[in-house]
N, CA, C and O atoms as CSV, one atom per row, in Angstrom:
chain,resi,resn,atom,element,x,y,z
A,1,UNK,N,N,21.096,-23.480,46.293
A,1,UNK,CA,C,20.140,-22.471,45.866
A,1,UNK,C,C,19.367,-22.993,44.663
A,1,UNK,O,O,19.951,-23.642,43.795
A,2,UNK,N,N,18.096,-22.729,44.594
A,2,UNK,CA,C,17.233,-23.198,43.509
A,2,UNK,C,C,16.924,-22.018,42.594
A,2,UNK,O,O,16.484,-20.956,43.035
A,3,UNK,N,N,17.171,-22.242,41.306
A,3,UNK,CA,C,16.841,-21.225,40.307
A,3,UNK,C,C,15.578,-21.674,39.595
A,3,UNK,O,O,15.393,-22.866,39.349
A,4,UNK,N,N,14.717,-20.740,39.266
A,4,UNK,CA,C,13.485,-21.137,38.613
A,4,UNK,C,C,12.952,-20.060,37.696
A,4,UNK,O,O,13.518,-18.973,37.586
A,5,UNK,N,N,11.870,-20.380,37.051
A,5,UNK,CA,C,11.220,-19.466,36.127
A,5,UNK,C,C,9.727,-19.524,36.368
A,5,UNK,O,O,9.192,-20.550,36.787
A,6,UNK,N,N,9.069,-18.435,36.105
A,6,UNK,CA,C,7.617,-18.386,36.281
A,6,UNK,C,C,6.924,-19.092,35.121
A,6,UNK,O,O,5.880,-19.718,35.306
A,7,UNK,N,N,7.503,-18.993,33.930
A,7,UNK,CA,C,6.848,-19.527,32.734
A,7,UNK,C,C,7.277,-20.946,32.384
A,7,UNK,O,O,6.647,-21.574,31.533
A,8,UNK,N,N,8.362,-21.490,33.032
A,8,UNK,CA,C,8.842,-22.824,32.716
A,8,UNK,C,C,9.021,-23.635,34.005
A,8,UNK,O,O,9.322,-23.076,35.060
A,9,UNK,N,N,8.830,-24.967,33.911
A,9,UNK,CA,C,9.012,-25.803,35.097
A,9,UNK,C,C,10.482,-26.212,35.233
A,9,UNK,O,O,11.324,-25.746,34.465
A,10,UNK,N,N,10.795,-27.071,36.195
A,10,UNK,CA,C,12.182,-27.420,36.477
A,10,UNK,C,C,12.806,-28.272,35.386
A,10,UNK,O,O,14.030,-28.394,35.337
A,11,UNK,N,N,11.990,-28.877,34.495
A,11,UNK,CA,C,12.503,-29.653,33.369
A,11,UNK,C,C,12.704,-28.796,32.115
A,11,UNK,O,O,13.240,-29.274,31.115
A,12,UNK,N,N,12.280,-27.544,32.169
A,12,UNK,CA,C,12.430,-26.655,31.021
A,12,UNK,C,C,11.211,-26.577,30.133
A,12,UNK,O,O,11.218,-25.859,29.134
A,13,UNK,N,N,10.147,-27.316,30.486
A,13,UNK,CA,C,8.923,-27.263,29.687
A,13,UNK,C,C,8.108,-26.039,30.069
A,13,UNK,O,O,8.106,-25.617,31.226
A,14,UNK,N,N,7.416,-25.474,29.089
A,14,UNK,CA,C,6.625,-24.277,29.332
A,14,UNK,C,C,5.356,-24.627,30.106
A,14,UNK,O,O,4.694,-25.621,29.808
A,15,UNK,N,N,5.026,-23.813,31.088
A,15,UNK,CA,C,3.834,-24.022,31.905
A,15,UNK,C,C,2.645,-23.370,31.221
A,15,UNK,O,O,2.746,-22.234,30.756
A,16,UNK,N,N,1.512,-24.075,31.151
A,16,UNK,CA,C,0.301,-23.510,30.568
A,16,UNK,C,C,-0.229,-22.400,31.456
A,16,UNK,O,O,-0.056,-22.430,32.674
A,17,UNK,N,N,-0.869,-21.432,30.846
A,17,UNK,CA,C,-1.426,-20.318,31.605
A,17,UNK,C,C,-2.631,-20.752,32.418
A,17,UNK,O,O,-3.352,-21.672,32.031
A,18,UNK,N,N,-2.842,-20.103,33.518
A,18,UNK,CA,C,-3.986,-20.408,34.390
A,18,UNK,C,C,-5.240,-19.773,33.801
A,18,UNK,O,O,-5.214,-18.622,33.368
A,19,UNK,N,N,-6.330,-20.520,33.786
A,19,UNK,CA,C,-7.595,-20.000,33.279
A,19,UNK,C,C,-8.420,-19.462,34.434
A,19,UNK,O,O,-8.374,-19.978,35.551
A,20,UNK,N,N,-9.168,-18.424,34.141
A,20,UNK,CA,C,-10.019,-17.826,35.172
A,20,UNK,C,C,-11.166,-18.762,35.489
A,20,UNK,O,O,-11.682,-19.442,34.602
A,21,UNK,N,N,-11.571,-18.801,36.756
A,21,UNK,CA,C,-12.672,-19.662,37.177
A,21,UNK,C,C,-13.966,-18.865,37.147
A,21,UNK,O,O,-13.970,-17.654,37.369
A,22,UNK,N,N,-15.045,-19.549,36.875
A,22,UNK,CA,C,-16.346,-18.901,36.880
A,22,UNK,C,C,-16.715,-18.356,35.506
A,22,UNK,O,O,-16.026,-18.621,34.521
A,23,UNK,N,N,-17.782,-17.610,35.446
A,23,UNK,CA,C,-18.275,-17.044,34.192
A,23,UNK,C,C,-17.444,-15.811,33.863
A,23,UNK,O,O,-17.412,-14.847,34.628
A,24,UNK,N,N,-16.780,-15.856,32.726
A,24,UNK,CA,C,-15.948,-14.734,32.312
A,24,UNK,C,C,-16.756,-13.795,31.432
A,24,UNK,O,O,-16.710,-12.578,31.610
A,25,UNK,N,N,-17.494,-14.352,30.488
A,25,UNK,CA,C,-18.288,-13.548,29.565
A,25,UNK,C,C,-19.761,-13.882,29.753
A,25,UNK,O,O,-20.131,-15.048,29.891
A,26,UNK,N,N,-20.586,-12.862,29.756
A,26,UNK,CA,C,-22.021,-13.083,29.819
A,26,UNK,C,C,-22.597,-13.161,28.420
A,26,UNK,O,O,-21.910,-12.808,27.461
A,27,UNK,N,N,-23.806,-13.600,28.270
A,27,UNK,CA,C,-24.451,-13.701,26.973
A,27,UNK,C,C,-24.798,-12.301,26.482
A,27,UNK,O,O,-25.275,-11.459,27.243
A,28,UNK,N,N,-24.546,-12.067,25.182
A,28,UNK,CA,C,-24.808,-10.758,24.591
A,28,UNK,C,C,-26.292,-10.563,24.350
A,28,UNK,O,O,-26.955,-11.414,23.758
A,29,UNK,N,N,-26.797,-9.453,24.807
A,29,UNK,CA,C,-28.190,-9.080,24.522
A,29,UNK,C,C,-28.162,-7.727,23.830
A,29,UNK,O,O,-27.707,-6.742,24.411
A,30,UNK,N,N,-28.643,-7.669,22.597
A,30,UNK,CA,C,-28.598,-6.395,21.873
A,30,UNK,C,C,-29.540,-5.383,22.507
A,30,UNK,O,O,-30.524,-5.767,23.138
A,31,UNK,N,N,-29.253,-4.103,22.348
A,31,UNK,CA,C,-30.147,-3.084,22.890
A,31,UNK,C,C,-31.476,-3.091,22.143
A,31,UNK,O,O,-31.525,-3.527,20.993
A,32,UNK,N,N,-32.529,-2.630,22.753
A,32,UNK,CA,C,-33.844,-2.637,22.085
A,32,UNK,C,C,-33.861,-1.673,20.898
A,32,UNK,O,O,-33.187,-0.643,20.903
A,33,UNK,N,N,-34.647,-2.035,19.885
A,33,UNK,CA,C,-34.735,-1.228,18.669
A,33,UNK,C,C,-35.535,0.038,18.929
A,33,UNK,O,O,-36.630,-0.004,19.488
A,34,UNK,N,N,-34.960,1.183,18.505
A,34,UNK,CA,C,-35.655,2.463,18.627
A,34,UNK,C,C,-35.618,3.128,17.256
A,34,UNK,O,O,-34.538,3.488,16.788
A,35,UNK,N,N,-36.753,3.301,16.602
A,35,UNK,CA,C,-36.751,3.949,15.286
A,35,UNK,C,C,-36.384,5.432,15.413
A,35,UNK,O,O,-36.722,6.092,16.396
A,36,UNK,N,N,-35.683,5.936,14.389
A,36,UNK,CA,C,-35.290,7.347,14.373
A,36,UNK,C,C,-36.489,8.168,13.929
A,36,UNK,O,O,-37.144,7.845,12.938
A,37,UNK,N,N,-36.766,9.217,14.660
A,37,UNK,CA,C,-37.895,10.084,14.287
A,37,UNK,C,C,-37.447,10.999,13.153
A,37,UNK,O,O,-36.354,11.564,13.204
A,38,UNK,N,N,-38.288,11.147,12.130
A,38,UNK,CA,C,-37.933,11.950,10.953
A,38,UNK,C,C,-37.972,13.440,11.250
A,38,UNK,O,O,-37.396,14.221,10.492
A,39,UNK,N,N,-38.625,13.862,12.316
A,39,UNK,CA,C,-38.698,15.292,12.635
A,39,UNK,C,C,-37.436,15.767,13.353
A,39,UNK,O,O,-37.133,16.960,13.335
A,40,UNK,N,N,-36.706,14.864,13.976
A,40,UNK,CA,C,-35.536,15.269,14.752
A,40,UNK,C,C,-34.369,15.665,13.840
A,40,UNK,O,O,-33.736,16.695,14.067
A,41,UNK,N,N,-34.080,14.863,12.817
A,41,UNK,CA,C,-32.955,15.166,11.939
A,41,UNK,C,C,-33.277,14.679,10.530
A,41,UNK,O,O,-34.107,13.786,10.362
A,42,UNK,N,N,-32.626,15.258,9.509
A,42,UNK,CA,C,-32.882,14.803,8.130
A,42,UNK,C,C,-32.315,13.398,7.930
A,42,UNK,O,O,-31.366,12.999,8.605
A,43,UNK,N,N,-32.903,12.662,7.002
A,43,UNK,CA,C,-32.466,11.291,6.746
A,43,UNK,C,C,-31.133,11.295,5.993
A,43,UNK,O,O,-30.707,12.317,5.454
A,44,UNK,N,N,-30.503,10.155,5.970
A,44,UNK,CA,C,-29.223,10.011,5.297
A,44,UNK,C,C,-29.370,10.289,3.803
A,44,UNK,O,O,-28.497,10.916,3.203
A,45,UNK,N,N,-30.455,9.832,3.204
A,45,UNK,CA,C,-30.681,10.046,1.773
A,45,UNK,C,C,-30.811,11.537,1.468
A,45,UNK,O,O,-30.322,11.999,0.437
A,46,UNK,N,N,-31.458,12.291,2.343
A,46,UNK,CA,C,-31.599,13.737,2.126
A,46,UNK,C,C,-30.245,14.435,2.185
A,46,UNK,O,O,-29.978,15.360,1.418
A,47,UNK,N,N,-29.399,13.985,3.099
A,47,UNK,CA,C,-28.071,14.589,3.218
A,47,UNK,C,C,-27.254,14.300,1.973
A,47,UNK,O,O,-26.591,15.200,1.456
A,48,UNK,N,N,-27.282,13.055,1.470
A,48,UNK,CA,C,-26.520,12.696,0.278
A,48,UNK,C,C,-27.027,13.455,-0.953
A,48,UNK,O,O,-26.227,13.854,-1.799
A,49,UNK,N,N,-28.353,13.661,-1.065
A,49,UNK,CA,C,-28.885,14.421,-2.193
A,49,UNK,C,C,-28.435,15.869,-2.133
A,49,UNK,O,O,-28.146,16.471,-3.167
A,50,UNK,N,N,-28.371,16.440,-0.931
A,50,UNK,CA,C,-27.922,17.813,-0.790
A,50,UNK,C,C,-26.456,17.946,-1.208
A,50,UNK,O,O,-26.078,18.934,-1.838
A,51,UNK,N,N,-25.634,16.959,-0.862
A,51,UNK,CA,C,-24.239,16.989,-1.272
A,51,UNK,C,C,-24.114,16.864,-2.788
A,51,UNK,O,O,-23.280,17.534,-3.397
A,52,UNK,N,N,-24.933,16.013,-3.400
A,52,UNK,CA,C,-24.869,15.824,-4.846
A,52,UNK,C,C,-25.250,17.106,-5.572
A,52,UNK,O,O,-24.689,17.423,-6.620
A,53,UNK,N,N,-26.196,17.832,-5.017
A,53,UNK,CA,C,-26.584,19.102,-5.640
A,53,UNK,C,C,-25.506,20.157,-5.443
A,53,UNK,O,O,-25.310,21.016,-6.303
A,54,UNK,N,N,-24.814,20.098,-4.326
A,54,UNK,CA,C,-23.836,21.122,-4.012
A,54,UNK,C,C,-22.525,20.910,-4.768
A,54,UNK,O,O,-21.937,21.877,-5.252
A,55,UNK,N,N,-22.053,19.666,-4.878
A,55,UNK,CA,C,-20.781,19.361,-5.502
A,55,UNK,C,C,-21.011,18.418,-6.679
A,55,UNK,O,O,-21.173,17.212,-6.496
A,56,UNK,N,N,-21.024,18.974,-7.880
A,56,UNK,CA,C,-21.249,18.161,-9.061
A,56,UNK,C,C,-19.949,17.510,-9.521
A,56,UNK,O,O,-18.861,18.031,-9.274
A,57,UNK,N,N,-20.069,16.382,-10.182
A,57,UNK,CA,C,-18.911,15.680,-10.725
A,57,UNK,C,C,-18.424,16.390,-11.975
A,57,UNK,O,O,-19.161,17.151,-12.602
A,58,UNK,N,N,-17.172,16.130,-12.328
A,58,UNK,CA,C,-16.591,16.698,-13.533
A,58,UNK,C,C,-17.036,15.846,-14.711
A,58,UNK,O,O,-17.027,14.618,-14.625
A,59,UNK,N,N,-17.420,16.474,-15.796
A,59,UNK,CA,C,-17.802,15.742,-17.000
A,59,UNK,C,C,-16.529,15.280,-17.712
A,59,UNK,O,O,-15.730,16.104,-18.159
A,60,UNK,N,N,-16.344,13.969,-17.815
A,60,UNK,CA,C,-15.143,13.401,-18.410
A,60,UNK,C,C,-15.538,12.678,-19.687
A,60,UNK,O,O,-16.486,11.892,-19.707
A,61,UNK,N,N,-14.794,12.957,-20.752
A,61,UNK,CA,C,-15.020,12.291,-22.029
A,61,UNK,C,C,-13.766,11.517,-22.391
A,61,UNK,O,O,-12.669,11.876,-21.963
A,62,UNK,N,N,-13.916,10.459,-23.174
A,62,UNK,CA,C,-12.772,9.654,-23.587
A,62,UNK,C,C,-11.851,10.446,-24.509
A,62,UNK,O,O,-10.655,10.161,-24.577
A,63,UNK,N,N,-12.383,11.422,-25.211
A,63,UNK,CA,C,-11.572,12.198,-26.147
A,63,UNK,C,C,-10.732,13.260,-25.454
A,63,UNK,O,O,-9.930,13.923,-26.111
A,64,UNK,N,N,-10.892,13.442,-24.133
A,64,UNK,CA,C,-10.117,14.451,-23.411
A,64,UNK,C,C,-8.674,14.010,-23.187
A,64,UNK,O,O,-7.842,14.827,-22.794
A,65,UNK,N,N,-8.363,12.760,-23.423
A,65,UNK,CA,C,-6.993,12.283,-23.290
A,65,UNK,C,C,-6.621,11.851,-21.890
A,65,UNK,O,O,-5.435,11.789,-21.565
A,66,UNK,N,N,-7.587,11.553,-21.057
A,66,UNK,CA,C,-7.275,11.142,-19.700
A,66,UNK,C,C,-6.653,9.753,-19.701
A,66,UNK,O,O,-5.721,9.499,-18.938
A,67,UNK,N,N,-7.143,8.857,-20.535
A,67,UNK,CA,C,-6.609,7.505,-20.595
A,67,UNK,C,C,-5.756,7.297,-21.845
A,67,UNK,O,O,-5.516,6.161,-22.254
A,68,UNK,N,N,-5.307,8.374,-22.439
A,68,UNK,CA,C,-4.527,8.263,-23.659
A,68,UNK,C,C,-3.104,7.808,-23.348
A,68,UNK,O,O,-2.620,7.996,-22.231
A,69,UNK,N,N,-2.440,7.215,-24.324
A,69,UNK,CA,C,-1.078,6.744,-24.163
A,69,UNK,C,C,-0.136,7.950,-24.051
A,69,UNK,O,O,-0.245,8.887,-24.843
A,70,UNK,N,N,0.795,7.940,-23.072
A,70,UNK,CA,C,1.700,9.077,-22.930
A,70,UNK,C,C,2.701,9.141,-24.085
A,70,UNK,O,O,2.946,8.144,-24.763
A,71,UNK,N,N,3.268,10.315,-24.297
A,71,UNK,CA,C,4.255,10.489,-25.357
A,71,UNK,C,C,5.509,9.694,-25.036
A,71,UNK,O,O,5.844,9.489,-23.870
A,72,UNK,N,N,6.209,9.243,-26.089
A,72,UNK,CA,C,7.421,8.462,-25.914
A,72,UNK,C,C,8.533,9.371,-25.389
A,72,UNK,O,O,8.728,10.478,-25.892
A,73,UNK,N,N,9.270,8.891,-24.361
A,73,UNK,CA,C,10.352,9.676,-23.787
A,73,UNK,C,C,11.615,9.457,-24.616
A,73,UNK,O,O,11.998,8.321,-24.896
A,74,UNK,N,N,12.252,10.554,-25.003
A,74,UNK,CA,C,13.418,10.471,-25.864
A,74,UNK,C,C,14.472,11.441,-25.358
A,74,UNK,O,O,14.160,12.581,-25.010
A,75,UNK,N,N,15.738,10.984,-25.316
A,75,UNK,CA,C,16.841,11.820,-24.851
A,75,UNK,C,C,17.228,12.791,-25.951
A,75,UNK,O,O,17.475,12.373,-27.083
A,76,UNK,N,N,17.284,14.084,-25.639
A,76,UNK,CA,C,17.607,15.094,-26.642
A,76,UNK,C,C,18.886,15.835,-26.310
A,76,UNK,O,O,19.216,16.810,-26.985
A,77,UNK,N,N,19.630,15.399,-25.273
A,77,UNK,CA,C,20.864,16.079,-24.868
A,77,UNK,C,C,22.041,15.707,-25.728
A,77,UNK,O,O,21.911,14.930,-26.674
A,78,UNK,N,N,23.211,16.267,-25.399
A,78,UNK,CA,C,24.427,16.012,-26.173
A,78,UNK,C,C,25.498,15.298,-25.369
A,78,UNK,O,O,26.512,14.913,-25.951
A,79,UNK,N,N,25.337,15.095,-24.062
A,79,UNK,CA,C,26.364,14.479,-23.230
A,79,UNK,C,C,26.493,12.988,-23.503
A,79,UNK,O,O,27.610,12.510,-23.700
A,80,UNK,N,N,25.418,12.246,-23.522
A,80,UNK,CA,C,25.458,10.800,-23.696
A,80,UNK,C,C,25.502,10.472,-25.189
A,80,UNK,O,O,24.639,10.885,-25.963
A,81,UNK,N,N,26.554,9.702,-25.574
A,81,UNK,CA,C,26.712,9.337,-26.982
A,81,UNK,C,C,25.978,8.060,-27.334
A,81,UNK,O,O,25.528,7.891,-28.467
A,82,UNK,N,N,25.855,7.152,-26.362
A,82,UNK,CA,C,25.182,5.890,-26.630
A,82,UNK,C,C,25.002,5.097,-25.353
A,82,UNK,O,O,25.261,5.593,-24.257
A,83,UNK,N,N,24.551,3.843,-25.507
A,83,UNK,CA,C,24.315,2.960,-24.367
A,83,UNK,C,C,25.058,1.662,-24.603
A,83,UNK,O,O,25.000,1.093,-25.694
A,84,UNK,N,N,25.761,1.189,-23.572
A,84,UNK,CA,C,26.514,-0.053,-23.660
A,84,UNK,C,C,25.934,-1.064,-22.687
A,84,UNK,O,O,25.332,-0.697,-21.677
A,85,UNK,N,N,26.124,-2.362,-23.004
A,85,UNK,CA,C,25.693,-3.429,-22.113
A,85,UNK,C,C,26.925,-4.048,-21.489
A,85,UNK,O,O,27.786,-4.571,-22.197
A,86,UNK,N,N,27.021,-3.994,-20.147
A,86,UNK,CA,C,28.213,-4.525,-19.483
A,86,UNK,C,C,28.029,-5.992,-19.110
A,86,UNK,O,O,28.694,-6.855,-19.683
A,87,UNK,N,N,27.139,-6.296,-18.160
A,87,UNK,CA,C,26.995,-7.662,-17.669
A,87,UNK,C,C,25.542,-7.930,-17.361
A,87,UNK,O,O,24.904,-7.154,-16.649
A,88,UNK,N,N,25.008,-9.013,-17.886
A,88,UNK,CA,C,23.620,-9.421,-17.654
A,88,UNK,C,C,22.635,-8.308,-17.987
A,88,UNK,O,O,21.781,-7.960,-17.171
A,89,UNK,N,N,22.754,-7.768,-19.159
A,89,UNK,CA,C,21.872,-6.724,-19.698
A,89,UNK,C,C,21.782,-5.515,-18.781
A,89,UNK,O,O,20.695,-4.990,-18.543
A,90,UNK,N,N,22.930,-5.073,-18.266
A,90,UNK,CA,C,23.015,-3.875,-17.460
A,90,UNK,C,C,23.337,-2.708,-18.390
A,90,UNK,O,O,24.459,-2.616,-18.890
A,91,UNK,N,N,22.390,-1.827,-18.629
A,91,UNK,CA,C,22.583,-0.715,-19.556
A,91,UNK,C,C,23.387,0.390,-18.877
A,91,UNK,O,O,23.040,0.840,-17.785
A,92,UNK,N,N,24.485,0.830,-19.547
A,92,UNK,CA,C,25.369,1.863,-19.018
A,92,UNK,C,C,25.504,2.952,-20.069
A,92,UNK,O,O,25.745,2.644,-21.236
A,93,UNK,N,N,25.353,4.235,-19.686
A,93,UNK,CA,C,25.515,5.301,-20.682
A,93,UNK,C,C,26.985,5.491,-21.067
A,93,UNK,O,O,27.874,5.406,-20.220
A,94,UNK,N,N,27.227,5.746,-22.346
A,94,UNK,CA,C,28.575,6.012,-22.862
A,94,UNK,C,C,28.679,7.511,-23.111
A,94,UNK,O,O,27.870,8.100,-23.829
A,95,UNK,N,N,29.715,8.121,-22.487
A,95,UNK,CA,C,29.861,9.575,-22.595
A,95,UNK,C,C,30.852,9.953,-23.693
A,95,UNK,O,O,30.642,10.936,-24.404
A,96,UNK,N,N,31.928,9.181,-23.836
A,96,UNK,CA,C,32.924,9.505,-24.862
A,96,UNK,C,C,33.384,8.230,-25.563
A,96,UNK,O,O,32.953,7.130,-25.217
A,97,UNK,N,N,34.268,8.390,-26.556
A,97,UNK,CA,C,34.713,7.254,-27.360
A,97,UNK,C,C,35.624,6.319,-26.568
A,97,UNK,O,O,35.635,5.112,-26.812
A,98,UNK,N,N,36.382,6.862,-25.628
A,98,UNK,CA,C,37.287,6.051,-24.813
A,98,UNK,C,C,36.494,5.044,-23.969
A,98,UNK,O,O,36.890,3.883,-23.864
A,99,UNK,N,N,35.396,5.471,-23.376
A,99,UNK,CA,C,34.549,4.560,-22.596
A,99,UNK,C,C,33.969,3.456,-23.472
A,99,UNK,O,O,33.853,2.310,-23.039
A,100,UNK,N,N,33.607,3.804,-24.703
A,100,UNK,CA,C,33.052,2.801,-25.612
A,100,UNK,C,C,34.098,1.720,-25.912
A,100,UNK,O,O,33.758,0.538,-25.981
A,101,UNK,N,N,35.363,2.111,-26.090
A,101,UNK,CA,C,36.419,1.143,-26.353
A,101,UNK,C,C,36.664,0.258,-25.126
A,101,UNK,O,O,36.881,-0.947,-25.258
A,102,UNK,N,N,36.629,0.873,-23.910
A,102,UNK,CA,C,36.826,0.102,-22.699
A,102,UNK,C,C,35.738,-0.936,-22.498
A,102,UNK,O,O,36.032,-2.070,-22.121
A,103,UNK,N,N,34.488,-0.572,-22.743
A,103,UNK,CA,C,33.386,-1.512,-22.578
A,103,UNK,C,C,33.453,-2.617,-23.618
A,103,UNK,O,O,33.064,-3.750,-23.335
A,104,UNK,N,N,33.938,-2.309,-24.817
A,104,UNK,CA,C,34.029,-3.326,-25.866
A,104,UNK,C,C,35.124,-4.347,-25.565
A,104,UNK,O,O,35.005,-5.512,-25.942
A,105,UNK,N,N,36.210,-3.907,-24.873
A,105,UNK,CA,C,37.318,-4.819,-24.584
A,105,UNK,C,C,37.141,-5.568,-23.265
A,105,UNK,O,O,37.965,-6.427,-22.955
A,106,UNK,N,N,36.126,-5.289,-22.489
A,106,UNK,CA,C,35.905,-5.957,-21.194
A,106,UNK,C,C,35.487,-7.408,-21.399
A,106,UNK,O,O,34.793,-7.748,-22.358
A,107,UNK,N,N,35.932,-8.255,-20.466
A,107,UNK,CA,C,35.508,-9.644,-20.454
A,107,UNK,C,C,34.915,-9.953,-19.088
A,107,UNK,O,O,35.096,-9.207,-18.126
A,108,UNK,N,N,34.202,-11.075,-19.030
A,108,UNK,CA,C,33.583,-11.446,-17.747
A,108,UNK,C,C,34.589,-11.952,-16.767
A,108,UNK,O,O,34.233,-12.305,-15.643
């Protein structure tokens, strides 16, 4: 019995795809130019001007604080007592004194 593949020959090499014969694509010819009549519809510029009149932009000033630096974030709670560094600058919150002693006695 002979086993075979459609995409590979009997040596295992891939077979190139068959190309279509004859003219596949014709030469592109653009459609003839037809100017738009101004009486049929308003021009693009007229539409954009109407939108500009209808929807005005917001007046933005630099003093309004839009690009101002945000306030510094600061923890104001009572649960976390401090921050410890365990390994390779990994910051870990310390909740009580026992945890602080454990982190201080740890070795790599």
